[in-house]
N, C-alpha and C positions, 0 to 999 in steps of 0.2 A: 914969582909965586903963582901957582895955578889958581884959577877962579873956581867958584863953587860947582859950576857945571862940569869942569874937567875932573874934579874930585869924585863926582857921582857917576861918571861914565864907567861902565864895566870894562874890564880888560879886553883887548882885542882877541877874538877867537874866530875860528873858521865858522862859516855859516852853513847850515844844512836846510834842505827843503822839507817843509812839513805841509800837510794838506788838511784842510778842514773847511767847514762852512759856517758862516755867521748870518744872522738875520740881515736883510737889506737895510733896515733902519740903523743897525749897529755900524754897518759899513759906511753909511752916509755920515753918521756922527764922527766916525774915525777920519774920513776924508776932510770934513769941515775942520775938525780939531787940528789935523796935520797941517792943513793950509794956513790956518790962523797962527800956528806956532812954528811954522817953517821947519817941519820935520817930515821925513818920508814915512809912508805907511809901514814899511818893514821895520824901521827903528821904533815906531810907535807900538807896533804889535809886540816886538821883542821886549820893550820896557814894560808894557802892560802885563805880559805873561810873567816876566821876572818878578815884578812887584806882587802879583797875585800869589805866586808860589812862595816867595820869601815870607809874606804875611802868614802863610800856612805852614811855615817851617819845612817846606818840601825841597 
């Protein structure tokens, strides 16, 4: 039986490159969070944007 983390993972899709800038303080917080939670920055950013857009029904 899959655990809770596996159930919440989005289906595998091709990844595409996007470009944007964030404040240095946000990047620092992202890096600290990612290190403490053993997740890479790409996956963190993908999850954060997905959550943001889902909450706004986009």
